[in-house]
Structures are given as C-alpha cells and as structure tokens.
C-alpha positions, 0 to 999 in steps of 0.5 A: 613530147618530153619538154626537156627534149624540146628545149634541147632540140630548139637549142640544137636548131639555133646552133645549126642555123648560126653555124650555117649562116656564118659558113655562107661567108667562108670562101677560102681554106685559110678561113676554114682552117684558121679563121684568116688569123683574125681571132681576138683574145675573146674569140680565141678564149671562147673557142678554146674553153668550148673545146676544153669543157666537154664530156670529160670535164662535165659528165666524166668529172661528175662521175668521178666526183660521184665515186671519189669526191673532192679529188675529182677536181684534179682532172680539170685542174691538170688540164687547166695547168696545161692551158697555162703552159700553152698560153705563155710557153708554147702558144706564142712560139708556134703562133709566130712560126705559123704566121710567118710560114703560113701554117694551117695545122699541127702537121704543117708545123711537124713538116716544117720543123722535122720531116715530111715523113714524120708528118705523114706518120703522125697525121695518119695515126691521128686521123684514125685515133681522132675518128675513135675520139669523135665516136666517143664524143657522140656517145656522150651526147647519146647518154644525155638524150637517153637520160633526158628523153629515153632516146635510143643510143643509136638515134642519140648518136645520129642527132649529135652527128647531124648537129655538129657536122652541119655547122662545122662543115659549113664554115670550119673553125669560124663557124665553130667559134661563133657557135661556141659563143652561144654554147659557152654562155649556156655551159657556164650559166647552166653549171653556175646556176645548177650548182647552188640548187644541187647543194640546196637539194641536199641541205647545203654543205653540212647536209652534204657531209651528213648524207655522204657519211650516212651513205658511206657508213664509215668515218674514214671513207667519208673523210677520204671522199672530202679529201683533195687526195682521196683518189690517191697520189698515184692517180693524181700524178697520172692525171698530171702526166697525161692531161697537162702535156695533152693540153699544151700540144693538142693538135686541135688546141694548137690549130685554134691558137693559129687563128689568133690575130696577134701574140697578145690575143694568144696569151690573153685568150689562152690564159683566160681559158686556163683560169676558167678551167681551174675555177669551173672544175669546182662545179661538176665536182660539187654536183657529183658529190651532191648526186652521190649524197642524193642518189647513192645507188646509181648503176652507172656513175657516168649518169650522175650529172644528167640524173642530178640535173633532171631530178635536183632542180626545177624545170627551168633550171634543169632545162638550162642545165641539161642544155649546158651538158648537151652544149659541152658535148657538142662543143668538144665534138666540133673540135675533134671533128676539126682535128679529124678534117684538117688532118685528112684534108690538109696533112694527107690529101693536099700534101701527098695526093693532090699537091696542086689543089687550089684553095677552092678545091681544098675548101670543097674537099675539107667540107666533103671529108667532114661529112664523110667522117 
C-alpha cells in the first residue's frame, strides 16, 4: 500500500479516536454547542485557527501563488485582518450578550437582536449554503487523497466525510476543539518544515527567481509574479471586501467565540488567531511559487500544493506535509459541519418544530442531524 496513504490513514484514526473519546464525556446541548463556555484563550485560539487554515488557505492559496506569485498573500492576509476586527470589535460584544442571555448560535443572536422571522430566513438560507460549502471541503480532501494515493474522488469524499462526521457528532465543538489541537500542531509543523525544503529544491530565493524568469520568458511578467500587487488592485480590493467581513461575522467563528470562558479569552485567543493567519500566509505563498518554478506545466493549479509536497522533499517530511494538508481540510470541514448542524438543530428544529425539546433531546437530535448532513 502507498506509504503516504498509510500515514494519512493512521493520522485519521487518531483524530477519530480522540474525538470519540471526548464525545463520551459530552452530555448536554450546551457542551455540544458552546463547550459549556469554558474555553481558555489557548483552546479558543486552536479551534479558530483550525477553522481558518483550511482548503482556501492551503490548497487554494498555493494554487493562487502558482499562478499569480507573491500577491496570493492577500487571500489569507485579508482573512487575518477580519480576525483582528473580530478580536477587539465584534467578538467581546457578542460574547457578553451570548453569556448573559444563554445564546448558542448566531441564529439565537439574530432572534434576540432583530426578530424570529429574520432568524428563520437566515438560518434556512445558511443551512442550504453551508451544505454546499461542506461538500466543497470534502472535495478538497478527495483531491489530496487522489494525488497522494490515486484514490478515486468518490471514495476520497467518503473517507473525509466519515472521519469528520464521527468525531464531530460524538461531542460537537468540544470534540472538535480537542481534535483541532493535534490538527493545528501537524498543520503548522508540516508547513513550517516543508517551506524551506521547497525553497531548497529550487536553489533558494535566487534559484526561485531564475527559474520563474526562465518559465515566464518575459521580464515584465516575472516582476509582476514577485510583486505584492501582481494580481491587480481590483482583485485585492475584492478579497478585502469579501473576506475581511466574512471573518468578522461568520456564524461558525462567532459560535466558537461563544465558547470562551471570559472576555480576556475572547480577545487573546482571537487576536493570536489573526496574527498567526497573517504570518502563515507566507508559507503556502512560497510553496506555490516554488511549485511553479519546478513544475510550470501542471494541468490544474489546485494540485500545486500536494504535487510540491510529494515531489520536492524527502519521504518523512513529505508525509508530514501531506498530513498537514489533510488536517487543514478536515479541521475546516468540522467547522462547516458545526455551522450546518447548529443551524438545523437549534435555529430551526428547536425554535420552530419542537419548542419543548429537552436538553437531552436537542443533543440527540444534533448528533443525528450531523450524521444525516
């Protein structure tokens, strides 16, 4: 069997085992949805950064760097700016209200702040949209498994779905947060170690410049590839308008903020998450640029990251790096599943279809709807 696949399978089994063990100790809806509002700044940071470093921030940004070069940094950079706003402007305020009025979801806040009808419309739309988003995350996982081991897309999606569903349905946000600790450690270690190897493969930064110049065959195009505005101001402004607000008010991220034990945990955990995003952005950017230098004729730019990981470094480092990509995909997928499950169970089922549902009934329904989704 492919050794890369074996590594990822072992890693996936660890994720499932940890999540399932934690889930056995989750006995109430409050624990499932907001971790009994007990998350320290460290645990909040872990669960936020795990959600934010996913398919877009790894495979997607590396693909952008493969095509546009240094300006791909702005994708994660704009997201990081949104996290900084969440840390000191939005997060502390919504956390106070959530704690005072025992709110579990963004839908709870919309109901409290505006009207129940607004909650119904927003939650219904979000359930449909989030289901599609979750599908996209599973496709990202399938890409990784296809490049690593030639696994068919259908089976790759099924594998990803099984891993995420088992550990999240067991314990909700608490299981996900503990699993995220291992995922984040693998993600950061994998990318931090892999980036120097990718640069070394192309002969350092000078070798990178020379290879890109040769592949481009044009001085102006080469300069644009290394420029911070290479993809154009219109695109960068578009990222800012799209991503910065999204990372301030995302229902998944706000729901995680609810889990903080105090206001300090909100500020410190969310701020650290934003800072790490801004720094992490350089890693997939550099790997993508190196991938273009080494493999300028890839049919699909989205395969730049797994191709670079598999071909530009020794087995041990490559196995860690590919596990990091898998972890990044899975960690974001559990956040999307969290948004989906909470919208359906708390914002729709509990609010409109079974208002008298007990805490135990809501927990059971949440686990079942997670599996169905």
